[in-house]
N, C-alpha and C positions, 0 to 999 in steps of 0.2 A: 369221272365227271361227265355229265351229259350236257352237250351244247344245245341250247334252245333253238328252235327253228327261227324265231324272231331275230336272234343274234346272228344267225347265218345270213339272213336277208340284209340286215344292217351292214354286216361285213362285206358282202358281195356288191351291194350298191355303191358303197363308199370306195371300195377297191376299183370298181369300174370307172367311176367319176374321176378319181385320182389318177388312174392309169391314162385315161383320155386326156386330161388336162396336162399332165407331165409329158406325155408323148407329143402333144401339139406344141408345147413350149420347146421341147428338144428339137422337133422338126423345124422350128423357126430360128434355130441357132443358139438357144440358151444353153448355158453350161449345165453340168449334172446337178450342181447345187441349186441353181435357179429353177430348173424344171422340177426338182424334188420338192422345193418349197411351194411352187405353184400347185403341184398335185395335192400336197397336204392341205393347203388352204382350201382348195376346191372340195376335196373329199370331206374335210372337217366341217366346212360350211354347210354342206348337204346334211350331214349327221346332226349338227347342232340345230339347224332349221327344222328338221323332222322332230327332234325332241321338244323344241319350243312349241311346235304345232300340237304335239301330244299333250303338253302341259296345259295348253289353252283349251283343249277339247274336254267337254263334260265327261266325268268319270274316268279320266286318264291322268297320268302323272309323269313327271320327269324321271327318267331311269338312267342312272349313271352306268349301269352295266351295258346298256345300249350304246352309250357314248364310248365306252371302252372298245366295243366291237367296231364302231364307226372309225375310231382312230387307228385301230389295228389294220383295218382294211385300207384306210387312207395312206398309212405308212408303207404297206407292202405294195399297193398299187402305184404309189409315187416312185418307189425304188425301181420297180419293173419298167415303168414308162420312162424314167430318166435314163435308163440304159441306152436309149436311142441317141442320147447326146454324145455318148462315147463313139458312136459310129460316125458322127458328123465331124469329130475333131481329130 
């Protein structure tokens, strides 16, 4: 199975956003779960926002496989960023 370049971009951007958000939350004293959720929300919002923009653009459409790549990146980025909360406790 070949992974499309577009999916790698979706994955990496959402991973980066989720990692940053969860790391910041963890650095501010949030628990693992709280920082994990914050990262998923941030990464997921970026992905859904991008897809909504694509849907509204002429000649483009909503793509559920892009949302899948977005959410995979958000979950992994959140998990990695939330690990910083374990250092604080």
